[in-house]
C-alpha positions as CSV (number, residue, x, y, z in Angstrom):
1,M,62.4,88.7,72.2
2,M,66.1,88.6,72.5
3,T,68.0,85.3,72.1
4,P,70.7,84.2,74.5
5,N,73.3,85.2,71.8
6,D,71.7,88.7,71.5
7,V,71.9,89.1,75.3
8,V,75.6,88.2,75.4
9,S,76.4,90.4,72.4
10,M,74.6,93.3,74.1
11,Y,76.7,92.8,77.3
12,E,79.9,92.6,75.2
13,Q,79.0,95.9,73.6
14,L,78.3,97.4,77.0
15,A,81.6,96.1,78.3
16,G,83.4,97.7,75.3
17,L,81.6,101.0,75.7
18,T,82.4,101.2,79.4
19,A,86.1,100.4,78.7
20,K,86.1,103.3,76.2
21,M,84.3,105.5,78.9
22,T,87.1,104.6,81.4
23,L,89.8,105.8,78.9
24,A,87.9,109.0,78.2
25,A,87.4,109.7,81.9
26,Q,91.0,109.0,82.7
27,A,92.0,111.4,79.9
28,G,89.6,114.1,81.1
29,D,87.8,113.9,77.7
30,W,84.4,114.8,79.0
31,T,82.8,115.3,75.5
32,S,83.7,111.7,74.5
33,L,82.6,110.4,77.9
34,A,79.2,112.1,77.6
35,A,78.7,110.7,74.1
36,L,79.7,107.2,75.2
37,E,77.3,107.5,78.2
38,Q,74.4,108.1,75.8
39,Q,75.3,105.1,73.7
40,C,75.5,103.0,77.0
41,A,72.1,104.4,78.0
42,R,70.5,103.0,74.8
43,H,71.7,99.5,75.7
44,Q,70.6,99.8,79.2
45,Q,67.1,100.6,78.0
46,A,67.1,97.2,76.2
47,V,68.1,95.5,79.5
48,Q,65.3,97.2,81.4
49,S,62.8,96.0,78.8
50,G,63.6,92.5,79.7
51,V,66.1,89.8,78.6
52,P,65.7,86.1,78.8
53,V,67.2,84.1,81.6
54,L,70.5,82.5,80.5
55,S,72.0,79.2,81.4
56,G,75.3,77.4,80.9
57,E,78.1,79.1,79.0
58,A,75.9,82.1,78.1
59,R,75.2,82.7,81.7
60,S,78.8,82.4,82.7
61,R,79.8,84.8,79.9
62,K,77.2,87.3,81.0
63,I,78.4,87.2,84.6
64,A,82.0,87.8,83.5
65,L,80.9,90.7,81.4
66,L,78.9,92.2,84.2
67,K,82.0,92.0,86.5
68,Q,84.0,93.7,83.8
69,I,81.4,96.4,83.4
70,M,81.3,96.9,87.2
71,A,85.1,97.2,87.3
72,N,85.0,99.8,84.5
73,D,82.3,101.7,86.3
74,R,84.5,101.9,89.4
75,A,87.4,103.1,87.3
76,I,85.2,105.8,85.7
77,R,84.1,106.9,89.2
78,D,87.7,107.0,90.4
79,A,88.5,109.3,87.5
80,T,85.5,111.5,87.7
81,E,84.9,111.9,91.4
82,P,87.9,114.2,92.1
83,W,86.7,116.4,89.1
84,M,83.2,116.5,90.4
85,N,84.4,117.3,93.9
86,N,86.3,120.3,92.5
87,V,83.3,121.5,90.6
88,M,81.1,121.2,93.7
89,A,83.6,123.0,95.8
90,A,83.9,125.8,93.2
91,A,80.1,126.1,93.0
92,A,79.9,126.4,96.8
93,H,82.2,129.4,96.9
């Protein structure tokens, strides 16, 4: 079972990975982006297996990290969606 510190640490790692993913996506470095996505997926599996409910400062930190992760996700989508649209348009022709 994960401790509250383990949970916060995991979310900090996810926030760091998604920040790196944002930079890779903005640079068009698809190889690095894919590798970082795989690292992120391993952490997400831990989240899906269950984490303890947090309270107090740990809960506040987790919420802040989740907001950061969501902002990074939006930035990644902003960088990758035009590329994906171009790929889809090329495939349709």
